[in-house]
C-alpha positions as CSV (number, residue, x, y, z in Angstrom):
1,R,-1.5,3.7,-7.9
2,W,-0.2,0.0,-8.3
3,L,-3.1,-1.2,-10.2
4,A,-4.0,1.2,-12.6
5,P,-0.7,1.3,-14.3
6,R,-0.9,-2.4,-15.1
7,L,-4.4,-2.7,-16.4
8,P,-3.9,-1.7,-19.9
9,R,-2.0,-5.0,-20.2
10,F,-4.8,-6.8,-18.9
11,L,-7.2,-5.3,-21.2
12,A,-5.4,-5.5,-24.1
13,A,-5.0,-9.6,-23.8
14,H,-8.6,-9.5,-22.7
15,P,-10.6,-7.3,-24.9
16,G,-14.0,-8.7,-23.9
17,V,-13.7,-7.9,-20.5
18,T,-14.9,-4.6,-18.9
19,I,-13.7,-3.6,-15.5
20,H,-15.3,-1.2,-13.1
21,L,-13.4,0.0,-9.9
22,G,-14.6,1.1,-6.6
23,T,-12.9,2.3,-3.5
24,R,-14.1,0.7,-0.1
25,V,-11.9,1.3,3.4
26,R,-13.7,-2.0,4.7
27,P,-14.5,-5.5,4.0
28,F,-18.0,-5.7,2.4
29,D,-20.5,-7.9,1.6
30,F,-19.8,-9.2,-2.2
31,E,-23.8,-10.0,-2.7
32,E,-24.8,-6.5,-1.5
33,E,-22.2,-4.7,-3.7
34,G,-22.0,-6.8,-6.5
35,F,-18.3,-6.8,-6.8
36,D,-16.8,-10.0,-8.5
37,A,-13.4,-9.4,-6.3
38,A,-11.6,-7.2,-4.2
39,I,-7.9,-6.3,-3.4
40,H,-7.8,-6.5,0.2
41,F,-5.3,-5.5,3.0
42,G,-5.0,-7.6,6.2
43,D,-5.2,-11.4,6.6
44,E,-7.5,-14.0,5.3
45,T,-10.7,-12.8,7.5
46,W,-13.1,-12.3,4.7
47,P,-16.3,-14.3,5.3
48,N,-17.4,-16.4,2.5
49,A,-14.2,-15.7,0.3
50,G,-11.7,-17.3,-1.5
51,F,-8.2,-15.9,-1.1
52,H,-5.0,-15.5,-2.9
53,K,-2.0,-13.4,-1.5
54,L,-0.4,-11.1,-3.6
55,F,2.5,-9.7,-1.6
56,D,3.4,-8.5,1.7
57,E,3.8,-4.8,2.5
58,R,7.1,-3.1,3.4
59,L,7.1,0.2,4.7
60,V,9.6,2.8,4.6
61,A,9.8,6.1,6.8
62,T,9.7,9.0,4.3
63,C,10.0,12.8,4.1
64,S,11.0,15.4,1.8
65,P,14.8,16.2,1.4
66,G,14.0,20.0,2.9
67,F,12.2,18.4,5.9
68,L,15.0,16.1,6.8
69,Q,17.4,18.9,6.3
70,A,15.6,21.3,8.6
71,H,15.0,18.0,11.4
72,P,18.3,15.9,11.1
73,V,17.5,12.3,12.1
74,N,20.3,9.9,13.3
75,S,18.2,7.0,14.8
76,A,14.7,6.1,15.0
77,Q,14.2,7.7,18.4
78,D,14.6,10.9,16.8
79,L,11.4,10.6,14.8
80,L,9.7,10.6,18.4
81,G,9.3,14.2,18.3
82,L,8.2,14.8,14.6
83,P,5.0,15.1,13.1
84,L,4.3,11.6,12.0
85,L,1.5,11.4,9.2
86,Q,-1.2,9.0,10.2
87,M,-3.0,6.5,7.6
88,D,-6.6,6.1,8.8
89,T,-6.9,2.7,7.8
90,R,-3.5,1.7,9.5
91,P,-3.8,3.0,12.8
92,N,-1.2,0.9,14.6
93,A,1.3,1.0,11.5
94,W,3.7,3.7,13.5
95,A,3.5,1.8,16.8
96,N,4.5,-1.4,14.9
97,W,7.2,0.2,13.3
98,F,8.6,1.7,16.3
99,G,8.2,-1.6,18.0
100,Q,10.3,-3.2,15.6
101,H,13.1,-0.8,16.3
102,G,12.6,-1.3,20.2
103,L,10.7,2.0,21.1
104,P,7.6,2.8,22.5
105,A,4.6,3.7,20.4
106,P,4.5,7.6,20.0
107,P,1.0,9.7,20.3
108,A,-0.6,10.5,17.1
109,T,0.8,13.8,16.3
110,G,0.6,14.3,12.6
111,M,-1.9,15.0,10.1
112,G,-4.6,11.7,9.2
113,F,-5.4,10.8,5.8
114,D,-7.8,8.5,4.4
115,Q,-5.9,7.8,0.8
116,Y,-2.0,7.1,0.3
117,G,-1.9,9.9,-2.5
118,T,-2.4,12.7,-0.6
119,M,-0.5,11.5,2.2
120,I,2.3,11.5,-0.2
121,Q,1.9,14.7,-1.4
122,S,1.8,16.2,2.0
123,A,4.9,14.2,2.9
124,I,6.5,15.9,-0.4
125,Y,5.4,19.5,0.8
126,G,6.9,19.1,4.4
127,M,4.3,18.2,6.3
128,G,5.8,15.3,8.4
129,V,7.1,11.8,8.1
130,A,5.1,9.5,6.2
131,L,5.2,5.6,6.8
132,L,4.6,4.5,3.1
133,P,4.4,1.2,1.3
134,E,7.7,0.9,-0.5
135,F,5.8,0.0,-3.9
136,L,3.5,3.1,-3.8
137,A,6.5,5.5,-3.1
138,T,8.9,4.0,-5.9
139,S,8.5,7.2,-8.2
140,E,9.2,9.7,-5.4
141,L,12.0,7.9,-3.8
142,S,13.8,7.5,-7.2
143,D,13.4,11.0,-8.3
144,G,14.2,12.8,-5.2
145,R,10.9,14.3,-4.1
146,L,10.8,11.8,-0.8
147,V,14.0,10.3,0.6
148,A,14.2,7.9,3.7
149,A,13.9,9.6,7.0
150,W,15.8,7.0,8.5
151,G,16.3,2.9,8.4
152,V,15.6,0.1,5.7
153,P,12.2,-0.9,5.0
154,T,10.3,-3.0,7.5
155,V,7.6,-5.6,7.1
156,A,4.0,-4.7,8.0
157,E,1.6,-6.8,9.8
158,G,-0.7,-7.4,7.1
159,S,-0.5,-8.5,3.5
160,Y,-2.2,-7.8,0.2
161,Y,-4.8,-10.3,-1.2
162,L,-7.1,-10.9,-3.8
163,V,-10.7,-12.0,-2.4
164,W,-13.6,-13.2,-4.3
165,P,-16.9,-14.5,-3.3
166,K,-16.6,-18.6,-3.4
167,V,-20.0,-18.9,-5.2
168,G,-18.4,-16.7,-8.4
169,A,-14.9,-18.3,-8.4
170,W,-15.4,-20.0,-11.6
171,Y,-16.5,-16.8,-13.6
172,P,-14.4,-16.7,-16.6
173,P,-13.6,-13.1,-16.2
174,L,-12.6,-13.5,-12.8
175,Q,-10.3,-16.6,-13.6
176,A,-8.5,-14.5,-16.3
177,F,-8.1,-11.4,-13.9
178,R,-7.0,-13.5,-10.8
179,Q,-4.0,-15.3,-13.0
180,W,-3.6,-12.1,-14.5
181,L,-2.7,-10.3,-11.0
182,V,-1.1,-13.3,-9.3
183,A,1.6,-12.8,-12.3
184,E,1.6,-9.0,-11.9
185,A,2.1,-9.6,-8.2
186,A,5.2,-11.3,-8.3
187,D,6.9,-8.2,-9.2
188,P,5.1,-5.8,-7.0
189,D,7.9,-3.1,-7.6
190,G,7.8,-3.4,-11.4
191,T,11.6,-3.8,-11.3
192,A,11.3,-6.8,-14.1
193,M,9.6,-4.0,-16.5
194,L,12.6,-1.8,-15.8
195,P,14.9,-1.3,-18.8
196,G,18.4,-2.3,-18.2
């Protein structure tokens, strides 16, 4: 959702480079997988890899307008009794969010997801409250399919990094991609690309 819309600009500027995308939910061995780089959420714990921090993750508690109308929220505590959609790769996200609001971690009460795309769709259709990276929900928040359930975005524990095997650090296509991605990450919400 974030990278794919930007890739045509990279490919137009580097017509000799071919990109193959793959998804993994855990760090992997670059040598075994054959990837030249990975975009990783977490911290600088990937062994034998070079790192460049791209940006932090800001989370916003979102739901559909109809869900919010049926379940009015006047404080963070009001979310404790609602179905909270869970991201498998972020098992502590809600606990951290509630902790930032001075509240204890709630029990896991909502559906679990392994991809943000399906979580976003479930929130749109009123299945509960989704804690989403703000940059991934920009379109749905802008067009009103999702609304903030309560509060302002909070900073998540962890950041997005570009990582690559140290042995391949000077591979020319990787260098080009790294330079381009760092520039794109300087505006992760895409606001510099918006007209006006």
